N, C-alpha and C positions, 0 to 999 in steps of 0.2 A: 503027374500033371493034375492040378486041381480043376474042378468043375464048378462054375457058378452060374446061376440063372441070370437071364437078361436084366430083370428088374434090379437084382443085387449089383450087377455089373454097372448099370446106369447110376445107381445110388452111390456106389463106392469106387467109381472109376479112378479118381486120383490115387487112392490107396493101392488099387490093383496095378496101376502103372508104376508105382514105386517098387512093387514086388517084381514086376517084369524087368525093370531096370537092373535089379539084382540078379537076374538070370532065370527067373521062374517062367514056366509056360502055363497059361491058364486058358481052359476051354470055356466058352460062353455057350449056354444052352437056352433054347426057347421051347418050353413045354417038354423038357427032357431030351430034346434033339440038339446035338451040337450044331452051332451055326457059325462060330468063329473061334479062332485061337489067337490069344495075345502072346507074343514072344518077342525077345529082344531082336533088334535089327542085326542082320548078318554083316559083320565087319568086312567080309571079303568083297562085298558089293560096293564099297566106297570107290568113287571114281576120282582119279588123280586129275586135277584141273589142268595141269601143265600138259599132260598127255593128250587131253581133249583138244587143247589149243593147237598142238602139233598136228593132230589128225585133221583139224579144220583147215589148217594152212596147206596141208598136202592136198586135200580135196579142192581147195581154191585154186591151187596151181594146176590141177588137172582139168578143171572146168572153168570156162570163161563165157562171157556174154556175147562173144562174136563181134565186139566193137560197139555194141549197143550200150548206152549209159543207163543207169538206173532211172535217171530223170526221164529219159525217153520211154522207158517201160511204164513208168507211172502215168505219163501223159497218154500213152496208148490205152492204158486201162481206164482212163476217164472218158474215152470216146464211146 
C-alpha cells in the first residue's frame, strides 16, 4: 500500500483515483500520520434494487395508517 501526503493527494487526486480503480490501496497522511485510505468499493455491498422493493412491500403490508389518509396527516401537521 502506497502512502502519499495530503497535499500530493489533493494535487493529484484524479491520478490517484485511476490507480484505485485498478485495485490499488493508497494511504493519505497529514504530517506523516495516516488520516485516510483510498480503496476500491466493495462489490459485495451492492444492493439489489428488486430485493429492496420486495422488502418495502412486505413492510407496507405489515404496517398501515389505521385508516388515516396521508392528506389528513399533512393537514394535522399544519395545525
